[in-house]
Structure formats: C-alpha cells, structure tokens
DRENPA-3360 file (N, C-alpha, C; in nm, 2 decimals, always signed):
BEGIN
1 = XXXXXXXX = -7.47/+0.40/+0.54/-7.41/+0.29/+0.46/-7.51/+0.18/+0.42 ~ -7.63/+0.19/+0.49/-7.73/+0.08/+0.47/-7.79/+0.08/+0.33 ~ -7.78/+0.19/+0.26/-7.84/+0.20/+0.12/-7.73/+0.17/+0.01 ~ -7.61/+0.15/+0.05/-7.50/+0.13/-0.05/-7.53/-0.01/-0.12 ~ -7.50/-0.01/-0.25/-7.50/-0.13/-0.33/-7.38/-0.22/-0.29 ~ -7.39/-0.35/-0.33/-7.28/-0.44/-0.30/-7.15/-0.39/-0.36 ~ -7.15/-0.35/-0.49/-7.03/-0.31/-0.56/-6.97/-0.19/-0.50 ~ -7.05/-0.09/-0.46/-7.00/+0.03/-0.40/-6.94/+0.00/-0.26;
9 = XXXXXXXX = -7.00/-0.08/-0.19/-6.95/-0.12/-0.06/-6.82/-0.19/-0.07 ~ -6.81/-0.29/-0.16/-6.68/-0.36/-0.19/-6.57/-0.26/-0.22 ~ -6.60/-0.16/-0.30/-6.50/-0.06/-0.34/-6.45/+0.02/-0.22 ~ -6.55/+0.06/-0.13/-6.51/+0.13/-0.01/-6.43/+0.05/+0.08 ~ -6.47/-0.08/+0.10/-6.40/-0.17/+0.19/-6.26/-0.19/+0.13 ~ -6.25/-0.21/+0.00/-6.12/-0.24/-0.06/-6.02/-0.12/-0.05 ~ -6.08/+0.00/-0.06/-5.99/+0.13/-0.04/-5.95/+0.14/+0.10 ~ -6.04/+0.10/+0.19/-6.01/+0.11/+0.34/-5.89/+0.02/+0.38;
17 = XXXXXXXX = -5.88/-0.09/+0.31/-5.78/-0.19/+0.34/-5.64/-0.16/+0.29 ~ -5.64/-0.07/+0.19/-5.51/-0.04/+0.12/-5.41/+0.02/+0.22 ~ -5.29/-0.04/+0.23/-5.19/+0.01/+0.32/-5.20/-0.04/+0.46 ~ -5.31/-0.12/+0.49/-5.32/-0.18/+0.62/-5.25/-0.31/+0.63 ~ -5.20/-0.34/+0.74/-5.13/-0.47/+0.77/-5.24/-0.56/+0.82 ~ -5.28/-0.66/+0.73/-5.38/-0.75/+0.77/-5.32/-0.88/+0.82 ~ -5.35/-0.92/+0.94/-5.30/-1.04/+0.99/-5.35/-1.16/+0.91 ~ -5.28/-1.27/+0.91/-5.33/-1.39/+0.84/-5.45/-1.44/+0.92;
25 = XXXXXXXX = -5.57/-1.42/+0.86/-5.69/-1.44/+0.93/-5.72/-1.57/+0.99 ~ -5.68/-1.68/+0.91/-5.71/-1.81/+0.96/-5.62/-1.86/+1.08 ~ -5.52/-1.77/+1.11/-5.43/-1.80/+1.22/-5.47/-1.71/+1.34 ~ -5.57/-1.63/+1.32/-5.62/-1.54/+1.43/-5.75/-1.58/+1.49 ~ -5.74/-1.62/+1.62/-5.86/-1.67/+1.69/-5.97/-1.56/+1.70 ~ -5.93/-1.43/+1.70/-6.03/-1.33/+1.70/-6.12/-1.33/+1.58 ~ -6.05/-1.36/+1.47/-6.13/-1.37/+1.34/-6.24/-1.47/+1.34 ~ -6.21/-1.59/+1.40/-6.31/-1.69/+1.41/-6.43/-1.65/+1.50;
33 = XXXXXXXX = -6.40/-1.57/+1.60/-6.51/-1.52/+1.69/-6.60/-1.42/+1.62 ~ -6.55/-1.36/+1.51/-6.64/-1.26/+1.44/-6.75/-1.33/+1.36 ~ -6.72/-1.45/+1.32/-6.81/-1.51/+1.22/-6.92/-1.60/+1.28 ~ -7.04/-1.58/+1.23/-7.15/-1.67/+1.26/-7.14/-1.79/+1.18 ~ -7.22/-1.89/+1.20/-7.21/-2.02/+1.13/-7.24/-1.99/+0.98 ~ -7.34/-1.90/+0.95/-7.37/-1.87/+0.82/-7.26/-1.79/+0.75 ~ -7.19/-1.70/+0.82/-7.08/-1.62/+0.77/-6.96/-1.72/+0.73 ~ -6.94/-1.81/+0.83/-6.83/-1.91/+0.81/-6.85/-1.99/+0.68;
41 = XXXXXXXX = -6.97/-2.03/+0.66/-7.00/-2.10/+0.53/-6.97/-2.02/+0.41 ~ -7.01/-1.89/+0.42/-6.99/-1.80/+0.30/-6.85/-1.78/+0.27 ~ -6.76/-1.79/+0.36/-6.61/-1.76/+0.33/-6.53/-1.89/+0.33 ~ -6.59/-2.00/+0.34/-6.52/-2.13/+0.36/-6.43/-2.16/+0.24 ~ -6.47/-2.12/+0.12/-6.38/-2.14/+0.00/-6.25/-2.07/+0.01 ~ -6.26/-1.94/+0.05/-6.13/-1.86/+0.06/-6.05/-1.91/+0.18 ~ -6.12/-1.95/+0.29/-6.05/-2.00/+0.41/-5.97/-2.12/+0.38 ~ -6.03/-2.22/+0.30/-5.96/-2.34/+0.26/-5.85/-2.31/+0.17;
49 = XXXXXXXX = -5.87/-2.21/+0.08/-5.76/-2.18/-0.02/-5.64/-2.12/+0.06 ~ -5.67/-2.03/+0.15/-5.56/-1.97/+0.23/-5.49/-2.07/+0.32 ~ -5.56/-2.16/+0.38/-5.50/-2.27/+0.46/-5.42/-2.36/+0.38 ~ -5.46/-2.39/+0.26/-5.39/-2.47/+0.16/-5.25/-2.41/+0.13 ~ -5.25/-2.28/+0.10/-5.13/-2.20/+0.07/-5.03/-2.20/+0.19 ~ -5.09/-2.18/+0.31/-5.01/-2.18/+0.43/-4.94/-2.32/+0.45 ~ -5.02/-2.43/+0.43/-4.97/-2.56/+0.44/-4.86/-2.58/+0.34 ~ -4.88/-2.54/+0.22/-4.78/-2.55/+0.11/-4.65/-2.48/+0.15;
57 = XXXXXXXX = -4.67/-2.36/+0.20/-4.55/-2.28/+0.25/-4.47/-2.36/+0.36 ~ -4.55/-2.41/+0.45/-4.48/-2.48/+0.56/-4.41/-2.61/+0.51 ~ -4.48/-2.68/+0.42/-4.42/-2.80/+0.36/-4.29/-2.77/+0.29 ~ -4.29/-2.66/+0.21/-4.17/-2.62/+0.13/-4.06/-2.59/+0.22 ~ -4.09/-2.51/+0.33/-3.98/-2.47/+0.42/-3.92/-2.59/+0.49 ~ -4.01/-2.69/+0.52/-3.96/-2.81/+0.58/-3.87/-2.89/+0.49 ~ -3.92/-2.90/+0.36/-3.84/-2.97/+0.26/-3.71/-2.91/+0.23 ~ -3.71/-2.77/+0.22/-3.58/-2.70/+0.20/-3.48/-2.72/+0.31;
65 = XXXXXXXX = -3.53/-2.72/+0.44/-3.45/-2.74/+0.55/-3.39/-2.88/+0.55 ~ -3.47/-2.98/+0.51/-3.42/-3.12/+0.51/-3.32/-3.14/+0.40 ~ -3.35/-3.08/+0.28/-3.25/-3.09/+0.17/-3.12/-3.03/+0.20 ~ -3.12/-2.91/+0.27/-3.00/-2.85/+0.31/-2.92/-2.93/+0.41 ~ -2.99/-3.00/+0.49/-2.93/-3.09/+0.59/-2.86/-3.20/+0.52 ~ -2.93/-3.27/+0.42/-2.87/-3.38/+0.34/-2.75/-3.33/+0.26 ~ -2.77/-3.21/+0.20/-2.66/-3.15/+0.12/-2.53/-3.13/+0.20 ~ -2.55/-3.08/+0.32/-2.44/-3.05/+0.41/-2.37/-3.18/+0.44;
73 = XXXXXXXX = -2.45/-3.28/+0.47/-2.39/-3.41/+0.50/-2.31/-3.47/+0.38 ~ -2.37/-3.46/+0.26/-2.30/-3.51/+0.14/-2.17/-3.43/+0.12 ~ -2.17/-3.30/+0.14/-2.05/-3.22/+0.12/-1.94/-3.26/+0.21 ~ -1.98/-3.28/+0.34/-1.89/-3.33/+0.44/-1.82/-3.46/+0.40 ~ -1.91/-3.55/+0.35/-1.85/-3.68/+0.31/-1.75/-3.66/+0.19 ~ -1.79/-3.57/+0.10/-1.70/-3.55/-0.02/-1.56/-3.50/+0.03 ~ -1.56/-3.41/+0.12/-1.43/-3.36/+0.17/-1.35/-3.47/+0.24 ~ -1.42/-3.56/+0.32/-1.35/-3.67/+0.38/-1.30/-3.77/+0.28;
81 = XXXXXXXX = -1.38/-3.80/+0.18/-1.35/-3.90/+0.08/-1.23/-3.85/-0.01 ~ -1.23/-3.72/-0.03/-1.13/-3.66/-0.12/-0.99/-3.68/-0.06 ~ -0.98/-3.67/+0.07/-0.86/-3.69/+0.14/-0.81/-3.83/+0.13 ~ -0.90/-3.93/+0.14/-0.87/-4.07/+0.13/-0.83/-4.10/-0.02 ~ -0.90/-4.04/-0.11/-0.87/-4.07/-0.25/-0.73/-4.02/-0.29 ~ -0.69/-3.90/-0.24/-0.56/-3.84/-0.27/-0.45/-3.92/-0.20 ~ -0.47/-3.95/-0.07/-0.36/-4.02/+0.00/-0.35/-4.17/-0.03 ~ -0.46/-4.24/-0.06/-0.45/-4.38/-0.08/-0.48/-4.42/-0.22;
89 = XXXXXXXX = -0.52/-4.33/-0.31/-0.56/-4.36/-0.44/-0.67/-4.46/-0.45 ~ -0.77/-4.44/-0.36/-0.88/-4.53/-0.34/-0.99/-4.51/-0.45 ~ -1.00/-4.60/-0.54/-1.10/-4.59/-0.66/-1.24/-4.59/-0.60 ~ -1.27/-4.67/-0.50/-1.40/-4.67/-0.44/-1.44/-4.54/-0.38 ~ -1.34/-4.47/-0.32/-1.37/-4.34/-0.26/-1.40/-4.24/-0.37 ~ -1.33/-4.25/-0.49/-1.35/-4.16/-0.60/-1.49/-4.18/-0.66 ~ -1.53/-4.31/-0.66/-1.67/-4.34/-0.71/-1.77/-4.28/-0.62 ~ -1.75/-4.30/-0.49/-1.84/-4.24/-0.39/-1.85/-4.09/-0.40;
97 = XXXXXXXX = -1.73/-4.03/-0.43/-1.73/-3.88/-0.44/-1.82/-3.84/-0.56 ~ -1.81/-3.91/-0.67/-1.89/-3.88/-0.79/-2.04/-3.90/-0.76 ~ -2.07/-4.01/-0.69/-2.21/-4.03/-0.65/-2.26/-3.92/-0.57 ~ -2.18/-3.88/-0.47/-2.22/-3.77/-0.38/-2.24/-3.64/-0.45 ~ -2.15/-3.62/-0.55/-2.16/-3.49/-0.63/-2.29/-3.49/-0.71 ~ -2.33/-3.61/-0.77/-2.45/-3.62/-0.84/-2.57/-3.59/-0.74 ~ -2.56/-3.64/-0.62/-2.67/-3.62/-0.52/-2.68/-3.47/-0.48 ~ -2.56/-3.41/-0.47/-2.55/-3.27/-0.43/-2.62/-3.19/-0.54;
105 = XXXXXXXX = -2.59/-3.23/-0.67/-2.65/-3.16/-0.78/-2.80/-3.17/-0.78 ~ -2.85/-3.29/-0.75/-2.99/-3.31/-0.74/-3.05/-3.23/-0.63 ~ -2.98/-3.22/-0.52/-3.03/-3.13/-0.40/-3.04/-2.99/-0.45 ~ -2.94/-2.94/-0.53/-2.94/-2.80/-0.57/-3.05/-2.78/-0.67 ~ -3.08/-2.87/-0.75/-3.20/-2.86/-0.85/-3.33/-2.85/-0.77 ~ -3.34/-2.94/-0.67/-3.46/-2.94/-0.59/-3.48/-2.81/-0.51 ~ -3.36/-2.76/-0.45/-3.37/-2.64/-0.38/-3.41/-2.52/-0.46 ~ -3.35/-2.52/-0.59/-3.39/-2.41/-0.68/-3.54/-2.41/-0.71;
113 = XXXXXXXX = -3.59/-2.53/-0.74/-3.73/-2.54/-0.77/-3.82/-2.50/-0.65 ~ -3.79/-2.55/-0.53/-3.87/-2.52/-0.41/-3.86/-2.37/-0.37 ~ -3.74/-2.32/-0.39/-3.72/-2.17/-0.35/-3.80/-2.08/-0.45 ~ -3.80/-2.12/-0.58/-3.88/-2.05/-0.68/-4.02/-2.05/-0.64 ~ -4.07/-2.17/-0.61/-4.21/-2.19/-0.57/-4.24/-2.11/-0.44 ~ -4.15/-2.12/-0.35/-4.17/-2.05/-0.22/-4.17/-1.89/-0.24 ~ -4.09/-1.85/-0.34/-4.08/-1.70/-0.37/-4.22/-1.64/-0.40 ~ -4.30/-1.72/-0.47/-4.43/-1.67/-0.52/-4.54/-1.68/-0.41;
121 = XXXXXXXX = -4.52/-1.76/-0.31/-4.63/-1.79/-0.22/-4.67/-1.67/-0.13 ~ -4.57/-1.59/-0.07/-4.62/-1.48/+0.01/-4.72/-1.39/-0.06 ~ -4.69/-1.36/-0.19/-4.78/-1.27/-0.26/-4.92/-1.34/-0.28 ~ -4.92/-1.47/-0.31/-5.05/-1.53/-0.33/-5.12/-1.54/-0.19 ~ -5.05/-1.57/-0.08/-5.11/-1.57/+0.05/-5.17/-1.43/+0.08 ~ -5.10/-1.33/+0.05/-5.14/-1.19/+0.08/-5.27/-1.16/+0.00 ~ -5.27/-1.20/-0.13/-5.39/-1.17/-0.21/-5.51/-1.25/-0.16 ~ -5.50/-1.38/-0.13/-5.61/-1.45/-0.08/-5.66/-1.40/+0.06;
129 = XXXXXXXX = -5.56/-1.37/+0.14/-5.59/-1.31/+0.27/-5.67/-1.18/+0.26 ~ -5.63/-1.10/+0.16/-5.70/-0.97/+0.13/-5.84/-1.00/+0.09 ~ -5.86/-1.10/+0.00/-6.00/-1.13/-0.05/-6.08/-1.19/+0.07 ~ -6.02/-1.26/+0.15/-6.09/-1.32/+0.27/-6.13/-1.21/+0.36 ~ -6.04/-1.11/+0.38/-6.08/-0.99/+0.46/-6.20/-0.92/+0.41 ~ -6.20/-0.90/+0.27/-6.31/-0.83/+0.21/-6.44/-0.91/+0.23 ~ -6.43/-1.04/+0.21/-6.55/-1.12/+0.23/-6.60/-1.12/+0.38 ~ -6.50/-1.11/+0.47/-6.53/-1.10/+0.62/-6.60/-0.97/+0.65;
137 = XXXXXXXX = -6.55/-0.86/+0.59/-6.61/-0.73/+0.61/-6.75/-0.73/+0.56 ~ -6.78/-0.80/+0.45/-6.91/-0.80/+0.39/-7.00/-0.88/+0.49 ~ -6.95/-0.99/+0.54/-7.03/-1.07/+0.63/-7.06/-0.99/+0.76 ~ -6.96/-0.93/+0.81/-6.97/-0.85/+0.93/-7.07/-0.73/+0.91 ~ -7.06/-0.67/+0.79/-7.16/-0.56/+0.76/-7.30/-0.61/+0.77 ~ -7.32/-0.73/+0.71/-7.45/-0.79/+0.71/-7.50/-0.82/+0.85 ~ -7.41/-0.88/+0.93/-7.44/-0.91/+1.07/-7.48/-0.79/+1.15 ~ -7.40/-0.68/+1.13/-7.42/-0.56/+1.21/-7.55/-0.49/+1.16;
145 = XXXXXXXX = -7.58/-0.50/+1.03/-7.71/-0.44/+0.99/-7.83/-0.52/+1.05 ~ -7.82/-0.65/+1.05/-7.92/-0.74/+1.10/-7.94/-0.71/+1.25 ~ -7.82/-0.70/+1.32/-7.82/-0.68/+1.47/-7.88/-0.54/+1.50 ~ -7.85/-0.44/+1.42/-7.90/-0.31/+1.44/-8.05/-0.31/+1.43 ~ -8.11/-0.38/+1.33/-8.25/-0.39/+1.32/-8.31/-0.45/+1.45 ~ -8.25/-0.56/+1.49/-8.29/-0.63/+1.61/-8.28/-0.55/+1.73 ~ -8.17/-0.47/+1.74/-8.16/-0.38/+1.86/-8.27/-0.28/+1.86 ~ -8.30/-0.22/+1.75/-8.40/-0.12/+1.74/-8.54/-0.18/+1.78;
153 = XXXXXXXX = -8.56/-0.30/+1.73/-8.69/-0.37/+1.76/-8.70/-0.39/+1.91 ~ -8.59/-0.44/+1.97/-8.59/-0.47/+2.12/-8.61/-0.34/+2.20 ~ -8.53/-0.23/+2.15/-8.54/-0.10/+2.22/-8.69/-0.05/+2.22 ~ -8.75/-0.07/+2.10/-8.89/-0.02/+2.09/-8.98/-0.10/+2.18 ~ -8.96/-0.24/+2.19/-9.03/-0.32/+2.28/-9.01/-0.29/+2.42 ~ -8.89/-0.26/+2.46/-8.86/-0.22/+2.60/-8.93/-0.09/+2.63 ~ -8.92/+0.01/+2.54/-8.99/+0.14/+2.56/-9.14/+0.12/+2.58 ~ -9.20/+0.03/+2.50/-9.35/+0.01/+2.52/-9.38/-0.06/+2.65;
161 = XXXXXXXX = -9.29/-0.16/+2.68/-9.31/-0.23/+2.81/-9.30/-0.14/+2.93 ~ -9.20/-0.04/+2.92/-9.18/+0.05/+3.03/-9.31/+0.14/+3.05 ~ -9.37/+0.18/+2.93/-9.49/+0.26/+2.94/-9.60/+0.18/+3.01 ~ -9.61/+0.05/+2.96/-9.72/-0.04/+3.01/-9.69/-0.07/+3.16 ~ -9.56/-0.09/+3.19/-9.53/-0.11/+3.33/-9.57/+0.00/+3.42 ~ -9.54/+0.12/+3.37/-9.57/+0.24/+3.45/-9.72/+0.26/+3.47 ~ -9.80/+0.23/+3.36/-9.94/+0.23/+3.37/-10.00/+0.13/+3.47 ~ -9.94/+0.01/+3.47/-9.98/-0.10/+3.56/-9.95/-0.07/+3.70;
169 = XXXXXXXX = -9.83/+0.00/+3.72/-9.79/+0.03/+3.86/-9.88/+0.14/+3.92 ~ -9.92/+0.23/+3.83/-10.01/+0.34/+3.88/-10.14/+0.27/+3.91 ~ -10.19/+0.18/+3.82/-10.32/+0.11/+3.85/-10.31/+0.03/+3.98 ~ -10.20/-0.04/+4.00/-10.18/-0.11/+4.12/-10.19/-0.02/+4.24 ~ -10.12/+0.09/+4.24/-10.12/+0.18/+4.35/-10.26/+0.24/+4.38 ~ -10.33/+0.26/+4.27/-10.47/+0.31/+4.29/-10.56/+0.20/+4.35 ~ -10.54/+0.08/+4.31/-10.62/-0.04/+4.37/-10.58/-0.06/+4.51 ~ -10.45/-0.04/+4.55/-10.41/-0.06/+4.68/-10.47/+0.05/+4.77;
177 = XXXXXXXX = -10.47/+0.17/+4.72/-10.52/+0.28/+4.79/-10.67/+0.27/+4.82 ~ -10.74/+0.22/+4.71/-10.88/+0.19/+4.73/-10.91/+0.09/+4.83 ~ -10.83/-0.02/+4.83/-10.84/-0.13/+4.93/-10.82/-0.07/+5.07 ~ -10.72/+0.01/+5.09/-10.69/+0.07/+5.22/-10.81/+0.15/+5.27 ~ -10.86/+0.23/+5.17/-10.98/+0.32/+5.21/-11.10/+0.23/+5.26 ~ -11.12/+0.12/+5.18/-11.24/+0.03/+5.22/-11.21/-0.03/+5.35 ~ -11.08/-0.09/+5.36/-11.05/-0.16/+5.49/-11.06/-0.06/+5.61 ~ -11.01/+0.06/+5.59/-11.01/+0.15/+5.70/-11.15/+0.18/+5.75;
185 = XXXXXXXX = -11.24/+0.20/+5.65/-11.38/+0.23/+5.68/-11.45/+0.11/+5.75 ~ -11.43/-0.01/+5.69/-11.49/-0.13/+5.75/-11.43/-0.17/+5.88 ~ -11.30/-0.14/+5.90/-11.24/-0.17/+6.03/-11.30/-0.08/+6.14 ~ -11.33/+0.04/+6.10/-11.39/+0.13/+6.20/-11.53/+0.08/+6.24 ~ -11.60/+0.01/+6.14/-11.74/-0.04/+6.17/-11.73/-0.17/+6.24 ~ -11.65/-0.27/+6.18/-11.65/-0.41/+6.23/-11.53/-0.45/+6.32 ~ -11.43/-0.36/+6.32/-11.32/-0.40/+6.40/-11.23/-0.50/+6.33 ~ -11.14/-0.57/+6.40/-11.04/-0.66/+6.34/-11.10/-0.78/+6.26;
193 = XXXXXXXX = -11.23/-0.81/+6.30/-11.29/-0.93/+6.23/-11.33/-0.90/+6.08 ~ -11.30/-0.77/+6.04/-11.33/-0.74/+5.90/-11.24/-0.82/+5.81 ~ -11.13/-0.87/+5.85/-11.04/-0.95/+5.77/-11.11/-1.08/+5.73 ~ -11.17/-1.15/+5.83/-11.24/-1.27/+5.80/-11.37/-1.25/+5.73 ~ -11.44/-1.14/+5.77/-11.57/-1.11/+5.71/-11.56/-1.09/+5.56 ~ -11.45/-1.02/+5.52/-11.44/-0.99/+5.37/-11.34/-1.09/+5.30 ~ -11.31/-1.20/+5.38/-11.22/-1.30/+5.32/-11.09/-1.24/+5.26 ~ -11.03/-1.15/+5.35/-10.91/-1.08/+5.30/-10.78/-1.16/+5.32;
201 = XXXXXX = -10.70/-1.17/+5.22/-10.58/-1.25/+5.22/-10.46/-1.17/+5.28 ~ -10.47/-1.04/+5.29/-10.37/-0.96/+5.35/-10.43/-0.84/+5.41 ~ -10.35/-0.78/+5.50/-10.40/-0.66/+5.57/-10.35/-0.54/+5.49 ~ -10.44/-0.46/+5.43/-10.40/-0.34/+5.35/-10.32/-0.24/+5.43 ~ -10.33/-0.25/+5.56/-10.26/-0.15/+5.64/-10.11/-0.19/+5.66 ~ -10.08/-0.31/+5.63/-9.94/-0.36/+5.66/-9.85/-0.33/+5.53;
% end
C-alpha cells in the first residue's frame, strides 16, 4: 500500500467503509487516542462541523420537548376554560381560549419547522462522520507508514548493536583470560604481593 497514490488510497478506504456501522467519532474516546497532535489539526475542520451538527440536533430535541410541554399545558387550560365558558358564559374564559388556541397554533408551526430540520440532520451527521473517518484513516495510514520506517530503523540499529555487543563481549572475555594468564604466572613467581606490585584493582582469579 505504500506506493498507492492519495486518490487510489481514498477510493480503497471509501469502499472499505461501505456498509460499516461507523460510531460517531467525536463521541468516541478511542478515536481521540488514535490521533497525534498533527493529525488532530488536519481533521479539526470536520471535527468542528460534526460537533456543530450534534449540538444542533441536541438543541432541536430540547426545543421540541419544551414546546410539546408548553402545548400540553395550553391544551389542558383550553379544556378547563371551555367548561367554564359553557357553564358560566364567561367572556374572559372564551378570550383566553382563543389566545391559547393561537399559542397552540404557534407551537404546531414551530414543531413542524424543528421536526423538518431535525429530519435532515441524521443524514448530514452520517455524511460528515463518514468524511471524518476517511480523513482519520488517511492520518492513521500516514502515522503507520512513518512508524514502520522508524521501527525498521530501530530494528536495524538493535541488530547492529547486538553484533557490536557480541564482539565486545568476546573481546572482554579474551582480555580477562589474558589477565588471568598473566596473573597466574606472576603469582607463581611473586606470590600474593603481585597484586600490589602490578597495581591491580581486582583479583583476576575471583
């Protein structure tokens, strides 16, 4: 995949995502962990757009819930006032009924508008989320390619260090053996004082 052009890679990524259930990325903590600082900057536009749509969806749902609550209260008052108007011929009650009916109509108009707006949002959220996933895959691809190069360099360095380490260990063993041979010979000639005589910091025999 390393030699693929950007367009070809995008096409492959796009095909791979078809039919997959993609979680809302900005609500997924694991998604944030995938991104480096550089990657995060590269997708920040789509991230902000998606978060904006989610906030809009949340706001609309809250507004719809509140309008339905107000409408229910108004409808309850209308029923109550209707009884008063019929039984007592209360003109004020009839006026209040008319006012509530106008407010209920306003609630219905707002509900229709908000629900129409809300109807379109899931598709827009899905589209932006899809684009964000594509951009994320591109960033991750770049990160993995860069990491793979780094891994290979480190592996090469480790291999070279191992060879060098092995050479130095062999050299160390040879030097230790040489010291033991010298010490053994000199010890036979001078005895234990060979340590002071040769200014030895350790006993090769130990």
